[in-house]
Each structure stands twice: as structure tokens, then as C-alpha cells.
C-alpha positions as CSV (number, residue, x, y, z in Angstrom):
1,M,-0.2,0.2,-0.5
2,H,1.6,3.6,-1.1
3,L,-0.3,6.8,-0.4
4,H,1.3,9.0,-2.7
5,G,1.8,12.4,-1.2
6,F,1.2,11.9,2.0
7,N,3.3,10.2,5.0
8,F,1.0,8.0,7.5
9,Y,1.5,6.7,10.9
10,V,0.6,2.4,11.6
11,L,-1.7,2.0,14.1
12,A,-1.7,-1.9,14.2
13,Q,-1.4,-4.8,11.6
14,G,-2.6,-8.1,11.8
15,F,-4.0,-11.7,10.2
16,G,-7.4,-12.8,9.2
17,N,-10.9,-10.7,10.2
18,Y,-10.2,-8.0,11.0
19,D,-12.0,-7.6,14.7
20,A,-12.6,-3.9,16.2
21,A,-13.5,-5.7,19.4
22,T,-10.0,-7.3,20.2
23,A,-8.0,-4.7,17.7
24,T,-8.2,-1.4,19.2
25,S,-6.4,-2.6,22.3
26,S,-3.5,-3.3,20.4
27,F,-3.4,0.1,18.9
28,N,0.1,2.0,19.8
29,L,-1.0,5.1,19.9
30,V,2.0,6.4,21.9
31,N,4.7,5.9,18.9
32,P,3.7,4.9,15.8
33,Q,5.9,4.7,12.7
34,Q,5.7,7.2,10.1
35,R,6.2,5.6,7.0
36,N,4.8,5.9,2.8
37,T,4.6,2.4,2.3
38,L,3.3,-0.5,3.9
39,G,3.8,-4.2,3.2
40,V,0.2,-5.4,3.6
41,L,0.0,-9.6,3.5
42,V,-2.6,-11.4,1.4
43,G,-5.7,-12.0,4.2
44,G,-4.0,-9.5,6.2
45,W,-5.5,-5.7,7.6
46,A,-4.0,-2.4,8.4
47,V,-4.9,0.4,10.6
48,I,-3.4,3.6,9.4
49,R,-4.0,7.7,10.7
50,F,-2.9,9.9,8.3
51,R,-3.9,13.3,7.8
52,A,-5.1,14.8,4.7
53,N,-4.0,18.2,4.2
54,N,-2.2,18.1,0.9
55,P,-4.8,18.8,-1.9
56,G,-4.7,18.1,-5.4
57,K,-5.0,14.7,-8.0
58,L,-3.0,12.3,-5.9
59,I,-3.9,8.4,-6.0
60,F,-3.5,6.0,-3.4
61,V,-2.2,2.7,-5.0
62,I,-3.3,-1.0,-3.5
63,I,-1.3,-3.5,-5.8
């Protein structure tokens, strides 16, 4: 996953179906990694946080 024009913070990653009831307790809200590219495996999920403050025609790419 790559978000053009932005950096984002990775709060959590996992495998299988995302379950908000159990996953939110493992979010790293204190010191998350800042990235601009993230590898998400097949059948996996990721929770990211970013500020959409860069106007223009930018694309979100999932390969």
C-alpha cells in the first residue's frame, strides 16, 4: 500500500478478519511508525492514521 503525497502512521497490523472489539486494544497510539509505504500480506489488515492536508490529484495504490 502506498499513499502518494502523504506519510502515515501505522497503528496496527494483523492477519485474518479485522475485529474492532479485540484489535483496538493493541493499537500503538503512543509512538507509531511513520511510513509512506506499507506491505500488507494477503488476508491481512492494517490500521493507519494520516492527515489529508495535501490537496490535488493524488492516488492511493494497492498492489
